[in-house]
C-alpha positions as CSV (number, residue, x, y, z in Angstrom):
1,M,-57.9,-141.3,-68.1
2,K,-59.3,-143.3,-65.2
3,P,-62.2,-141.7,-63.3
4,A,-61.1,-140.2,-60.0
5,T,-64.3,-140.9,-58.0
6,P,-67.1,-143.5,-58.1
7,R,-69.5,-140.8,-59.3
8,E,-67.3,-140.0,-62.3
9,L,-67.0,-143.8,-63.0
10,L,-70.8,-144.2,-63.0
11,L,-71.2,-141.3,-65.4
12,Q,-68.5,-142.7,-67.6
13,L,-70.1,-146.1,-67.7
14,F,-73.4,-144.6,-68.8
15,R,-71.8,-142.5,-71.5
16,S,-70.0,-145.6,-72.8
17,A,-73.2,-147.6,-72.8
18,V,-75.1,-144.9,-74.8
19,A,-72.2,-144.4,-77.3
20,A,-72.2,-148.1,-78.1
21,V,-75.8,-147.9,-79.3
22,D,-75.6,-144.6,-81.2
23,P,-77.4,-145.4,-84.5
24,L,-75.3,-142.9,-86.4
25,E,-72.2,-144.9,-85.7
26,I,-73.5,-148.4,-86.1
27,I,-76.1,-148.4,-88.9
28,A,-73.8,-148.6,-92.0
29,P,-73.1,-152.4,-92.0
30,Y,-76.9,-153.2,-91.9
31,L,-77.9,-151.1,-94.9
32,P,-79.2,-153.2,-97.9
33,A,-78.0,-152.7,-101.5
34,P,-79.9,-150.0,-103.5
35,P,-82.8,-151.4,-105.5
36,K,-83.6,-151.0,-109.2
37,G,-86.5,-148.7,-108.3
38,R,-87.2,-146.2,-105.6
39,T,-85.9,-146.2,-102.0
40,I,-88.5,-145.0,-99.5
41,V,-87.3,-144.6,-95.9
42,I,-90.0,-144.7,-93.2
43,G,-89.8,-145.2,-89.5
44,A,-90.9,-144.3,-85.9
45,G,-89.3,-144.2,-82.5
46,K,-87.1,-142.2,-80.2
47,A,-84.0,-143.2,-82.2
48,S,-85.6,-143.0,-85.7
49,A,-84.3,-139.5,-86.6
50,R,-80.8,-140.4,-85.7
51,M,-81.1,-143.6,-87.7
52,A,-82.4,-141.6,-90.7
53,Q,-79.4,-139.3,-90.3
54,G,-77.1,-142.4,-90.4
55,V,-78.9,-143.7,-93.5
56,E,-78.4,-140.5,-95.4
57,Q,-74.7,-140.4,-94.4
58,H,-74.0,-143.8,-95.9
59,W,-76.6,-144.3,-98.7
60,Q,-75.5,-144.3,-102.3
61,G,-78.2,-143.1,-104.7
62,P,-81.5,-141.2,-104.5
63,I,-83.6,-141.5,-101.3
64,E,-86.7,-140.0,-99.9
65,G,-89.0,-140.7,-96.9
66,L,-90.5,-139.7,-93.6
67,V,-89.9,-140.7,-90.0
68,V,-91.6,-139.7,-86.8
69,T,-89.8,-139.2,-83.5
70,R,-90.6,-137.8,-80.0
71,Y,-90.6,-134.0,-79.5
72,G,-87.1,-132.9,-79.0
73,H,-85.5,-136.0,-80.5
74,G,-85.1,-134.8,-84.1
75,A,-81.9,-134.8,-86.1
76,P,-80.8,-132.8,-89.2
77,T,-81.5,-134.6,-92.5
78,R,-81.6,-133.5,-96.1
79,H,-83.8,-135.9,-97.9
80,I,-85.8,-137.7,-95.2
81,E,-88.4,-135.6,-93.5
82,I,-88.5,-135.7,-89.7
83,I,-91.8,-135.2,-87.8
84,E,-91.9,-134.8,-84.1
85,A,-95.0,-136.1,-82.2
86,G,-96.4,-137.0,-78.7
87,H,-95.0,-139.7,-76.4
88,P,-95.9,-141.6,-74.4
89,V,-99.5,-140.5,-75.2
90,P,-100.2,-140.0,-78.9
91,D,-101.3,-136.6,-80.2
92,E,-102.6,-135.2,-83.5
93,A,-99.1,-135.1,-84.9
94,S,-98.8,-138.9,-84.3
95,A,-102.0,-139.5,-86.3
96,V,-100.8,-137.2,-89.1
97,A,-97.4,-139.0,-89.3
98,A,-99.1,-142.4,-89.5
99,A,-101.4,-141.3,-92.3
100,R,-98.7,-139.7,-94.3
101,I,-96.5,-142.8,-94.0
102,M,-99.3,-145.1,-95.1
103,D,-99.9,-142.8,-98.1
104,M,-96.2,-142.7,-99.0
105,V,-95.9,-146.5,-99.4
106,K,-99.0,-146.8,-101.7
107,G,-98.5,-147.9,-105.3
108,L,-95.0,-149.3,-104.9
109,T,-93.6,-152.1,-107.2
110,A,-91.5,-155.2,-106.7
111,D,-88.5,-153.1,-107.9
112,D,-88.8,-150.7,-105.0
113,L,-87.3,-150.9,-101.5
114,V,-88.9,-149.7,-98.2
115,L,-86.3,-149.2,-95.5
116,C,-88.1,-149.1,-92.2
117,L,-86.3,-147.6,-89.1
118,V,-87.9,-148.7,-85.9
119,S,-87.1,-148.0,-82.3
120,G,-88.8,-147.8,-78.9
121,G,-91.5,-145.2,-78.6
122,G,-92.9,-145.9,-82.1
123,S,-96.1,-147.4,-80.7
124,A,-97.3,-143.9,-79.5
125,L,-95.7,-142.1,-82.4
126,L,-97.6,-144.0,-85.1
127,S,-101.2,-143.5,-84.2
128,M,-103.8,-145.0,-86.5
129,P,-106.7,-146.6,-84.7
130,A,-108.4,-149.7,-86.1
131,P,-111.5,-148.9,-88.1
132,G,-114.4,-148.0,-85.8
133,L,-112.1,-146.7,-83.0
134,S,-111.6,-143.1,-82.2
135,V,-108.2,-141.6,-81.3
136,D,-109.6,-140.7,-77.8
137,E,-110.7,-144.3,-77.2
138,K,-107.3,-145.7,-78.0
139,R,-105.6,-142.9,-76.1
140,A,-107.6,-143.8,-73.0
141,I,-106.6,-147.4,-73.2
142,N,-103.0,-146.4,-73.6
143,R,-103.1,-144.2,-70.5
144,Q,-104.6,-147.0,-68.4
145,L,-101.9,-149.4,-69.6
146,L,-99.2,-147.0,-68.7
147,K,-100.6,-146.7,-65.2
148,S,-101.3,-150.4,-64.8
149,G,-97.7,-151.6,-64.3
150,A,-98.0,-153.9,-67.4
151,P,-94.7,-154.8,-69.0
152,I,-93.9,-153.3,-72.4
153,G,-94.6,-156.6,-74.2
154,E,-98.2,-156.8,-72.9
155,M,-98.8,-153.1,-73.6
156,N,-97.6,-153.4,-77.2
157,C,-99.7,-156.5,-77.7
158,V,-102.9,-154.5,-77.0
159,R,-101.6,-151.6,-79.1
160,R,-101.0,-153.9,-82.1
161,H,-104.5,-155.2,-82.1
162,L,-106.2,-151.8,-81.8
163,S,-104.2,-150.4,-84.7
164,A,-104.5,-150.1,-88.5
165,I,-100.7,-149.7,-88.9
166,K,-99.0,-151.9,-86.3
167,G,-98.6,-155.7,-86.0
168,G,-97.2,-156.0,-89.6
169,R,-100.0,-154.0,-91.2
170,L,-97.6,-151.4,-92.5
171,A,-95.6,-154.1,-94.3
172,L,-98.8,-155.2,-96.0
173,A,-99.3,-151.6,-97.2
174,C,-95.8,-151.7,-98.8
175,H,-96.4,-154.9,-100.8
176,P,-95.1,-155.8,-103.4
177,A,-92.0,-153.7,-102.5
178,Q,-89.3,-155.4,-100.4
179,V,-89.3,-154.2,-96.8
180,V,-86.0,-154.1,-94.8
181,T,-86.6,-153.2,-91.2
182,L,-83.7,-152.0,-88.9
183,V,-84.5,-152.1,-85.2
184,V,-83.0,-150.4,-82.2
185,S,-84.5,-152.6,-79.5
186,D,-85.9,-151.3,-76.2
187,V,-87.6,-154.5,-75.2
188,P,-86.4,-157.4,-73.0
189,G,-85.6,-160.3,-75.3
190,D,-85.1,-158.0,-78.4
191,D,-88.1,-159.5,-80.3
192,P,-88.4,-157.1,-83.3
193,A,-92.2,-157.8,-83.5
194,V,-92.5,-156.2,-80.1
195,V,-90.5,-153.1,-80.6
196,A,-92.8,-150.2,-81.5
197,S,-95.6,-152.8,-81.7
198,G,-94.0,-154.2,-84.9
199,P,-95.4,-152.1,-87.7
200,T,-93.6,-154.2,-90.3
201,V,-93.1,-157.4,-88.3
202,P,-96.1,-159.6,-87.4
203,D,-95.8,-161.6,-84.1
204,G,-98.6,-164.1,-84.4
205,S,-100.5,-163.0,-81.2
206,S,-104.3,-162.8,-81.4
207,A,-107.0,-160.3,-80.5
208,A,-108.0,-162.7,-77.7
209,D,-104.5,-162.3,-76.2
210,A,-105.0,-158.5,-76.2
211,L,-108.4,-158.8,-74.5
212,A,-107.0,-161.1,-71.9
213,I,-104.3,-158.6,-71.1
214,L,-106.9,-155.8,-70.6
215,G,-108.8,-158.2,-68.2
216,K,-105.6,-159.0,-66.3
217,Y,-105.1,-155.4,-65.3
218,G,-108.8,-154.6,-64.7
219,I,-109.1,-152.3,-67.8
220,A,-112.7,-152.4,-69.1
221,P,-112.7,-152.0,-72.9
222,S,-115.5,-149.9,-74.5
223,A,-118.0,-151.5,-76.9
224,A,-116.0,-150.1,-79.9
225,V,-112.8,-151.7,-78.5
226,R,-114.5,-155.0,-78.0
227,A,-116.0,-154.9,-81.5
228,A,-112.6,-154.1,-83.1
229,L,-111.0,-157.0,-81.2
230,A,-113.8,-159.4,-82.3
231,D,-113.8,-158.5,-86.0
232,P,-111.7,-161.1,-88.0
233,A,-111.5,-158.7,-90.9
234,L,-109.3,-156.5,-88.7
235,A,-106.9,-159.2,-87.6
236,A,-103.2,-158.6,-87.9
237,P,-101.3,-160.7,-90.5
238,L,-99.5,-163.8,-89.4
239,P,-95.8,-164.3,-89.8
240,D,-96.3,-166.8,-92.7
241,D,-98.4,-164.4,-94.8
242,P,-97.1,-164.8,-98.4
243,R,-97.3,-161.0,-98.9
244,L,-94.5,-160.6,-96.4
245,K,-92.2,-163.2,-98.0
246,G,-88.7,-161.8,-98.8
247,N,-88.9,-159.0,-96.2
248,R,-85.9,-158.8,-93.8
249,V,-85.3,-157.7,-90.3
250,A,-82.1,-156.8,-88.4
251,V,-81.8,-155.8,-84.8
252,I,-78.8,-153.3,-84.8
253,A,-78.7,-152.2,-81.2
254,T,-79.7,-153.8,-77.9
255,A,-79.3,-153.4,-74.2
256,Q,-76.7,-156.1,-74.3
257,H,-74.5,-154.0,-76.6
258,A,-74.8,-151.2,-74.1
259,L,-74.0,-153.4,-71.1
260,D,-71.0,-154.9,-72.9
261,A,-69.6,-151.5,-73.6
262,A,-70.1,-150.5,-69.9
263,A,-68.4,-153.7,-68.8
264,A,-65.4,-152.9,-71.0
265,A,-65.2,-149.4,-69.5
266,A,-65.3,-150.8,-66.0
267,R,-62.4,-153.2,-66.7
268,A,-60.4,-150.4,-68.1
269,A,-60.9,-148.5,-64.8
270,G,-59.8,-151.5,-62.8
271,Y,-63.2,-152.7,-61.7
272,T,-64.5,-156.3,-62.3
273,P,-67.9,-156.2,-64.1
274,L,-70.8,-158.5,-63.5
275,I,-73.7,-158.3,-66.0
276,L,-76.8,-159.6,-64.2
277,S,-79.2,-159.4,-67.2
278,S,-80.0,-157.3,-70.2
279,S,-83.7,-158.1,-69.9
280,M,-84.9,-157.5,-66.4
281,E,-88.5,-156.8,-65.8
282,G,-90.8,-156.3,-62.8
283,E,-91.7,-153.5,-60.4
284,A,-88.8,-151.0,-60.2
285,R,-88.9,-151.1,-56.4
286,E,-88.8,-154.9,-56.2
287,V,-85.9,-155.0,-58.8
288,A,-84.1,-152.5,-56.5
289,I,-84.4,-154.8,-53.5
290,V,-82.8,-157.7,-55.5
291,H,-79.9,-155.4,-56.6
292,A,-79.5,-154.2,-53.0
293,G,-79.2,-157.8,-51.8
294,I,-76.5,-158.6,-54.4
295,A,-74.5,-155.4,-53.4
296,R,-74.8,-156.3,-49.7
297,Q,-73.4,-159.8,-50.5
298,V,-70.4,-158.3,-52.2
299,V,-69.7,-155.9,-49.4
300,E,-70.1,-158.5,-46.6
301,H,-68.9,-161.7,-48.2
302,G,-67.1,-160.9,-51.4
303,Q,-69.7,-162.9,-53.4
304,P,-70.5,-163.4,-56.2
305,L,-67.4,-161.3,-56.9
306,A,-65.0,-159.3,-54.9
307,A,-64.7,-155.5,-54.8
308,P,-63.7,-153.3,-56.6
309,C,-66.6,-154.3,-58.9
310,V,-69.5,-153.0,-61.0
311,I,-72.9,-154.7,-61.1
312,L,-74.7,-154.0,-64.3
313,S,-78.2,-154.6,-65.6
314,G,-80.6,-153.5,-68.3
315,G,-84.2,-154.2,-69.4
316,E,-87.4,-152.3,-68.6
317,T,-88.9,-152.2,-65.1
318,S,-92.4,-151.0,-64.5
319,V,-94.1,-148.8,-62.0
320,T,-97.6,-149.2,-60.8
321,V,-98.6,-145.6,-60.1
322,R,-100.3,-145.2,-56.8
323,G,-99.1,-141.7,-55.8
324,K,-99.1,-138.3,-57.4
325,G,-95.4,-137.6,-57.4
326,R,-92.9,-137.0,-60.2
327,G,-90.4,-139.5,-61.5
328,G,-89.9,-142.3,-64.0
329,R,-88.8,-145.9,-63.6
330,N,-85.2,-145.1,-62.9
331,A,-85.8,-142.6,-60.2
332,E,-88.2,-145.1,-58.6
333,F,-85.6,-147.8,-58.8
334,L,-82.9,-145.7,-57.3
335,L,-85.0,-144.3,-54.4
336,A,-86.0,-147.9,-53.5
337,L,-82.4,-148.9,-53.7
338,A,-81.4,-146.1,-51.3
339,V,-84.1,-147.2,-48.8
340,A,-83.0,-150.9,-49.1
341,L,-79.2,-150.1,-48.7
342,Q,-79.7,-147.7,-45.8
343,G,-76.5,-145.9,-46.5
344,M,-74.3,-149.0,-46.8
345,P,-70.7,-147.9,-47.1
346,R,-68.7,-148.3,-50.4
347,V,-71.9,-148.7,-52.6
348,H,-72.6,-146.1,-55.3
349,A,-75.2,-146.4,-58.1
350,I,-76.7,-144.9,-61.2
351,A,-80.0,-145.7,-63.0
352,C,-80.8,-143.9,-66.2
353,D,-82.9,-144.4,-69.4
354,T,-80.6,-144.6,-72.4
355,D,-83.0,-142.3,-74.3
356,G,-82.1,-139.5,-71.9
357,I,-85.6,-139.1,-70.6
358,D,-86.8,-141.0,-67.5
359,G,-90.6,-141.3,-68.0
360,T,-91.8,-137.8,-68.9
361,E,-89.3,-135.8,-66.9
362,D,-86.3,-133.8,-68.0
363,N,-83.7,-136.1,-66.5
364,A,-82.2,-139.4,-67.7
365,G,-82.1,-140.7,-64.2
366,A,-80.1,-140.1,-61.0
367,L,-77.1,-141.0,-58.9
368,L,-76.9,-142.6,-55.4
369,A,-74.0,-142.5,-52.9
370,P,-73.6,-144.0,-49.4
371,S,-74.2,-140.4,-48.0
372,T,-77.5,-140.0,-49.9
373,L,-79.8,-141.0,-47.1
374,A,-77.9,-138.9,-44.5
375,R,-78.1,-135.9,-46.8
376,S,-81.8,-136.4,-47.4
377,A,-82.4,-136.4,-43.6
378,Q,-80.5,-133.1,-43.3
379,A,-82.7,-131.7,-46.1
380,G,-85.9,-132.8,-44.3
381,L,-86.8,-135.4,-46.9
382,D,-88.7,-138.6,-46.0
383,P,-87.5,-141.2,-48.6
384,H,-90.2,-143.7,-47.5
385,A,-93.0,-141.2,-48.0
386,L,-91.6,-140.0,-51.3
387,L,-91.3,-143.6,-52.6
388,A,-94.9,-144.3,-51.6
389,N,-95.9,-141.2,-53.6
390,N,-93.9,-142.3,-56.6
391,D,-91.8,-139.1,-56.2
392,G,-88.3,-140.2,-56.9
393,Y,-87.7,-137.2,-59.0
394,S,-88.3,-134.7,-56.2
395,F,-86.0,-136.7,-53.9
396,F,-83.0,-136.6,-56.2
397,A,-83.7,-133.1,-57.4
398,A,-83.5,-131.8,-53.9
399,L,-80.1,-133.4,-53.5
400,N,-78.8,-132.2,-56.9
401,E,-78.3,-135.8,-57.9
402,L,-80.3,-135.9,-61.1
403,V,-78.5,-137.0,-64.3
404,I,-79.6,-134.6,-67.1
405,T,-78.4,-135.3,-70.6
406,G,-81.2,-134.2,-72.9
407,P,-82.4,-136.6,-75.6
408,T,-79.6,-139.1,-76.7
409,R,-81.5,-140.1,-79.9
410,T,-81.1,-143.7,-79.1
411,N,-83.1,-146.1,-76.9
412,V,-82.2,-149.5,-75.5
413,N,-84.1,-148.8,-72.3
414,D,-82.9,-148.8,-68.7
415,F,-79.2,-148.8,-67.7
416,R,-78.3,-149.6,-64.1
417,A,-74.8,-149.8,-62.6
418,I,-73.8,-150.3,-58.9
419,V,-70.1,-149.6,-58.0
420,V,-68.7,-151.3,-54.9
421,E,-65.5,-149.8,-53.8
422,P,-62.6,-151.9,-52.2
């Protein structure tokens, strides 16, 4: 049944996008053949519990293992243990999970298989600092990176080089067993070495690269951090390390898959879709200004396509936190979009995180209509002041325009759709 209103269409597009990257429904074709020896399932990320559930549903033969996911993102399993831990800042449960996973893969043979289930969020959920570093020191660096506005690729580069488990080090611990890594990607470009800081997939970056990123954002490393980055004995393995030969990686879900599904749903509803990009990065409010300009061009000139249409994009924006308000990237994007559009007729929008959680709030994102700014004025809200305070959540909560789904147990990052009516 076709949606009756733009709001219903936007929600349907988001649901279609999330359904297309549900690990439970898509994992089966990527599973390897059972080995002669044991099958150990390990993993980390917001989608890892759902991935483990899918493995159990389709696996033939004995299986055991442990995966760690964010609090509230678990799923029922019989043979694979699920641990929930802190995200985006690691906690004690993150450290316990990492240690137990490393212990689990000790002493394996060439006849054994390690199936590693990786998705976004795994960097925080697998916490094992490099030798000489404390959990508190690494946690402090993580907090500063989150506030800096650094894109996910740069954040994960630093995390890899301050870890004893990431950057391919977990794969070394599994040797000589074969490691097959299945990835639900939340990073622009879908490089599996970047997702969750690549615990089983080395990327070839150096400790010097990590140090340069800290300098770029004015983050002063402690003496222990500097020592860890300077110690060649702690360096991550390179992609051509012979101990990793024979391991395999498959990316099973991406932002592009989600956008393609939303585009198909738009066509079915009679709207022409335009996918701008599946890998947008940059400040959320600046990305919003670009999207507003494209929507305005459609309304005023019928370019680059004519209404009725849907403009779609994915990727991961960033927010340089300057205020003290509530709200994740998607609320920030949508509030900036509202300010840029100034109530332009015929333009409606949604911005949500596909994992169901925008930042650290309880919403996936929010909705925007041509009447949003007028309604906010009636409610006594100042959108400019709220945007300056990074308080998109409060703006949309006051208007009852938050999208609340709860954890979706998948994660291909941000989803944005702008509907332009005829």
